[in-house]
C-alpha positions as CSV (number, residue, x, y, z in Angstrom):
1,M,59.9,126.8,-98.6
2,E,60.9,123.2,-97.9
3,H,58.6,121.5,-95.4
4,K,61.3,119.8,-93.2
5,I,61.1,116.2,-91.9
6,K,61.8,116.6,-88.2
7,L,64.2,114.3,-86.3
8,A,64.0,113.5,-82.7
9,K,66.2,115.1,-80.1
10,M,66.9,114.1,-76.6
11,N,68.3,115.1,-73.3
12,P,70.7,112.1,-72.8
13,K,70.8,112.5,-69.0
14,L,67.0,112.3,-68.7
15,V,66.6,109.5,-71.2
16,A,69.4,107.5,-69.6
17,E,67.6,107.8,-66.2
18,Q,64.3,106.8,-67.8
19,I,65.8,103.7,-69.5
20,G,67.7,102.8,-66.3
21,D,64.5,103.0,-64.2
22,F,62.7,100.8,-66.8
23,I,65.4,98.2,-66.7
24,I,65.4,98.1,-62.9
25,N,61.6,97.9,-62.8
26,E,61.5,95.0,-65.3
27,V,64.0,93.0,-63.2
28,L,62.4,93.8,-59.8
29,Q,59.0,92.7,-61.1
30,C,60.4,89.2,-61.5
31,N,62.4,89.4,-58.3
32,Y,65.5,88.5,-60.3
33,T,69.1,89.3,-59.8
34,G,69.9,91.4,-62.9
35,V,70.3,90.9,-66.7
36,V,72.4,88.9,-69.2
37,I,73.5,90.5,-72.4
38,G,75.2,89.2,-75.6
39,L,78.0,91.7,-76.0
40,S,79.4,92.1,-79.5
41,G,81.5,95.2,-79.2
42,G,79.1,97.2,-81.4
43,V,77.6,100.4,-80.3
44,D,74.1,99.0,-79.6
45,S,75.1,96.2,-77.2
46,S,77.8,98.4,-75.6
47,T,75.3,101.3,-75.0
48,T,72.7,98.9,-73.6
49,A,75.2,97.3,-71.2
50,A,76.4,100.7,-70.1
51,L,72.8,101.9,-69.4
52,A,72.1,98.8,-67.3
53,K,75.4,99.0,-65.4
54,R,74.8,102.7,-64.7
55,A,71.3,102.0,-63.4
56,F,72.3,99.1,-61.3
57,D,75.3,100.9,-59.7
58,K,72.9,103.7,-58.6
59,Y,70.3,101.2,-57.4
60,N,72.9,99.1,-55.5
61,K,74.0,102.0,-53.4
62,S,70.7,102.1,-51.7
63,H,70.0,98.3,-51.8
64,P,73.3,96.7,-50.8
65,D,71.6,93.7,-49.4
66,K,70.2,92.6,-52.8
67,P,72.4,94.1,-55.5
68,L,71.6,93.8,-59.2
69,D,74.3,93.0,-61.8
70,V,75.0,92.7,-65.5
71,K,76.5,89.5,-66.9
72,A,77.9,89.7,-70.4
73,Y,78.5,86.8,-72.7
74,L,80.7,86.9,-75.8
75,L,79.5,84.1,-78.2
76,P,81.6,84.1,-81.3
77,T,81.7,81.7,-84.3
78,H,84.2,81.4,-87.1
79,T,82.3,84.2,-88.9
80,N,83.2,86.8,-86.3
81,D,86.1,89.1,-86.9
82,P,88.5,88.7,-83.9
83,T,88.2,92.5,-83.5
84,D,84.5,91.9,-82.4
85,T,85.6,89.8,-79.5
86,R,88.4,92.1,-78.5
87,D,86.0,95.0,-78.5
88,G,83.5,93.1,-76.5
89,V,86.1,92.3,-73.9
90,R,87.3,95.9,-73.9
91,I,83.8,97.2,-73.3
92,A,83.1,94.7,-70.5
93,E,86.3,95.7,-68.8
94,H,85.7,99.4,-69.4
95,L,82.3,99.1,-67.7
96,K,83.6,96.7,-65.0
97,I,81.0,94.0,-65.7
98,D,81.5,90.3,-65.3
99,Y,81.8,88.4,-68.6
100,D,82.4,85.0,-70.1
101,F,83.8,84.1,-73.5
102,L,82.1,81.0,-75.0
103,S,82.7,79.9,-78.6
104,I,79.4,78.5,-80.0
105,Q,80.9,77.0,-83.1
106,P,80.8,73.4,-81.8
107,V,77.1,73.9,-80.9
108,V,76.4,75.3,-84.4
109,D,78.3,72.5,-86.1
110,S,76.2,69.9,-84.1
111,Y,73.1,71.1,-86.1
112,K,74.5,69.4,-89.2
113,A,72.9,66.2,-87.8
114,T,69.4,67.7,-87.8
115,N,69.5,70.7,-90.2
116,P,72.1,70.0,-92.9
117,E,70.1,72.1,-95.3
118,A,70.9,75.3,-93.3
119,F,74.6,74.8,-94.0
120,E,74.0,75.3,-97.7
121,S,72.8,78.9,-97.3
122,S,74.7,81.7,-95.7
123,Y,71.3,83.3,-94.9
124,H,69.9,80.3,-93.1
125,M,73.2,79.7,-91.5
126,G,73.3,83.2,-90.1
127,N,69.8,82.9,-88.6
128,L,70.7,79.5,-87.1
129,M,73.7,81.0,-85.3
130,S,71.5,83.8,-84.0
131,R,69.0,81.3,-82.6
132,V,71.8,79.3,-81.0
133,R,73.1,82.4,-79.3
134,A,69.6,83.2,-78.1
135,N,69.1,79.7,-76.7
136,I,72.4,80.0,-74.8
137,L,71.6,83.4,-73.4
138,S,68.1,82.5,-72.3
139,T,69.3,79.4,-70.6
140,K,72.1,81.3,-68.9
141,A,69.5,83.9,-67.8
142,A,67.1,81.2,-66.5
143,T,69.8,79.5,-64.4
144,E,71.1,82.8,-63.1
145,L,67.7,84.2,-62.3
146,K,68.2,87.1,-64.7
147,L,66.4,88.6,-67.7
148,V,67.8,88.7,-71.3
149,I,68.2,92.3,-72.2
150,G,67.8,93.1,-75.9
151,T,70.1,95.4,-77.8
152,G,68.0,96.3,-80.9
153,N,67.5,100.0,-81.7
154,K,64.3,101.6,-83.2
155,D,65.5,101.7,-86.8
156,E,66.8,98.2,-86.9
157,D,64.1,96.3,-84.9
158,F,61.0,98.3,-85.3
159,G,61.7,100.2,-88.5
160,I,62.9,97.4,-90.9
161,G,62.8,94.3,-88.7
162,Y,66.5,93.5,-89.3
163,Y,66.8,90.8,-86.7
164,T,66.2,87.0,-86.3
165,M,62.8,86.6,-84.7
166,F,63.7,83.7,-82.4
167,G,67.3,84.8,-82.3
168,D,68.5,88.2,-81.3
169,G,64.8,89.2,-81.2
170,A,64.1,86.7,-78.4
171,V,64.6,89.0,-75.4
172,H,62.7,90.0,-72.2
173,M,63.0,93.8,-72.9
174,S,64.3,96.3,-75.4
175,P,65.8,99.2,-73.5
176,I,67.0,101.2,-76.6
177,G,64.0,100.2,-78.8
178,G,62.8,103.9,-78.7
179,L,66.2,105.3,-79.9
180,S,67.2,105.6,-83.5
181,K,70.7,104.5,-84.4
182,R,71.7,108.2,-84.4
183,L,70.4,108.7,-80.9
184,V,72.1,105.5,-79.7
185,R,75.4,106.9,-80.9
186,Q,74.6,110.2,-79.1
187,M,73.8,108.2,-75.9
188,A,77.0,106.2,-76.3
189,R,79.0,109.5,-76.3
190,Y,77.2,110.8,-73.3
191,L,78.0,107.5,-71.4
192,G,81.7,107.9,-72.3
193,L,82.1,104.9,-74.5
194,P,85.2,104.8,-76.8
195,N,84.8,106.8,-80.0
196,D,85.8,103.9,-82.2
197,I,83.0,101.9,-80.7
198,V,80.5,104.8,-81.2
199,L,81.5,105.0,-84.9
200,R,81.9,101.3,-85.7
201,D,80.1,100.0,-88.8
202,P,77.1,97.9,-87.7
203,T,77.4,94.2,-88.3
204,A,75.5,91.2,-87.1
205,G,78.6,89.1,-87.3
206,L,76.7,86.2,-89.0
207,K,78.7,86.2,-92.2
208,I,82.4,86.8,-92.9
209,G,82.9,90.4,-93.8
210,Q,79.1,91.2,-93.4
211,T,78.0,94.7,-92.6
212,D,74.4,95.9,-92.2
213,F,75.0,98.5,-95.0
214,Y,76.1,95.8,-97.4
215,D,73.0,93.7,-96.7
216,L,70.6,96.6,-96.8
217,G,72.1,99.0,-99.4
218,Y,71.5,102.0,-97.1
219,D,72.4,103.1,-93.5
220,Y,70.1,103.5,-90.5
221,D,70.0,107.3,-90.9
222,V,68.1,106.7,-94.1
223,V,65.6,104.4,-92.2
224,E,65.1,107.0,-89.5
225,L,64.5,109.9,-91.9
226,V,62.1,107.9,-94.2
227,M,60.1,106.5,-91.3
228,E,59.8,109.9,-89.6
229,G,58.6,111.3,-92.9
230,F,55.8,108.9,-93.2
231,E,54.9,109.2,-89.5
232,Q,54.7,113.0,-89.9
233,G,52.2,112.7,-92.7
234,F,54.3,113.0,-95.8
235,S,52.9,111.1,-98.8
236,Y,54.8,108.4,-100.7
237,E,55.5,110.8,-103.5
238,E,56.6,113.6,-101.2
239,V,59.1,111.3,-99.4
240,I,60.6,110.0,-102.6
241,S,61.2,113.5,-103.9
242,H,61.9,115.3,-100.6
243,P,65.3,117.1,-100.7
244,Q,66.3,115.8,-97.3
245,V,65.7,112.2,-98.5
246,V,67.3,112.7,-101.9
247,R,70.4,114.4,-100.3
248,I,71.1,111.4,-98.1
249,V,70.0,108.5,-100.3
250,E,71.4,109.3,-103.7
251,P,75.1,109.2,-102.6
252,Q,74.4,105.8,-101.0
253,T,73.1,104.4,-104.3
254,M,76.4,105.4,-106.0
255,M,79.0,104.5,-103.4
256,Q,82.3,103.7,-105.0
257,G,83.9,100.3,-104.0
258,K,80.6,98.9,-102.9
259,I,77.9,97.0,-104.8
260,P,74.8,99.1,-104.8
261,K,71.6,97.1,-104.1
262,H,69.4,99.9,-105.2
263,N,69.6,102.2,-108.2
264,S,67.3,105.0,-107.2
265,V,65.7,106.8,-104.2
266,K,62.4,105.1,-105.1
267,E,64.0,101.6,-104.8
268,V,65.4,102.4,-101.4
269,I,62.0,103.7,-100.1
270,D,60.2,100.7,-101.5
271,D,62.7,98.4,-99.8
272,I,62.3,100.2,-96.4
273,L,58.5,100.0,-96.7
274,C,58.6,96.3,-97.6
275,R,60.8,95.6,-94.6
276,N,58.6,97.7,-92.4
277,R,55.6,95.6,-93.2
278,I,57.6,92.5,-92.2
279,A,58.8,94.3,-89.0
280,R,55.2,95.0,-88.0
281,K,54.2,91.3,-88.6
282,K,57.2,90.2,-86.5
283,S,56.2,92.5,-83.7
284,E,52.8,90.9,-83.5
285,I,54.5,87.7,-82.5
286,I,57.4,89.0,-80.4
287,H,57.1,92.4,-78.8
288,P,59.4,92.9,-75.8
289,P,58.6,95.9,-73.7
290,I,60.2,99.3,-74.5
291,P,60.7,102.1,-72.0
292,R,58.7,105.3,-72.3
293,I,61.2,108.1,-73.0
294,T,61.1,111.8,-73.5
295,L,62.0,113.0,-77.0
296,G,61.5,116.3,-78.7
297,Y,61.5,117.2,-82.4
298,E,63.5,119.9,-84.3
């Protein structure tokens, strides 16, 4: 009989309240006025914004003298698909949160004077753009007496470290850092976000046509399953050959119309483990607080 790798399950109402209380507590500890968020139109930032807005609306009913608010910033460059910005605006208006649109391309271009080498590599260019966004967000937060709220999920930030350390990783808190991508989508549905946002392909928007799947060669459901397998005591050999893993990974190594980065289940597992080692080193340097949430396993 197959020894199943268990995946986390949640009560979205309870977890939304736990995350909301965490956000409020982090803000009140600093005696600040709320949070700023970089809104991309993707499911992670949309869900994080929705959780903060939901929590603040509830808090403000009993504290009308000192309300808390969410301020969203849309910070595109020429690499962003215009759909990203439209979706960001749509989410901000859907949630009824204040937002500003600020193209950061002129700021990025100004770095040609000091860092021309970065413009020769799409990798370094993408990280530069992420760091510029972080600088703008943190300065906005400081001048508005707010905290920068992170939008990284468990798989992305803490599983494989797929973020720029002093860019999108430079935040004051990680409200959804305990939720896998799968659970983020579940939370998004619970919060009533549009279905096309819930199902949108993840992208950092740092390269034209970039998607996380194209960069990694596998999706976040693979990361969740593999990391859960190791955390539940499965050996390397058991994870590589486990039917649950093989069923989900093999089709992704043979996807038609895409360039596979990995030719076998073993290559995928090795890549995840390598990235996880880097993620753990990153977390030793920058480790924003994550809420304690209640999850079960099935």
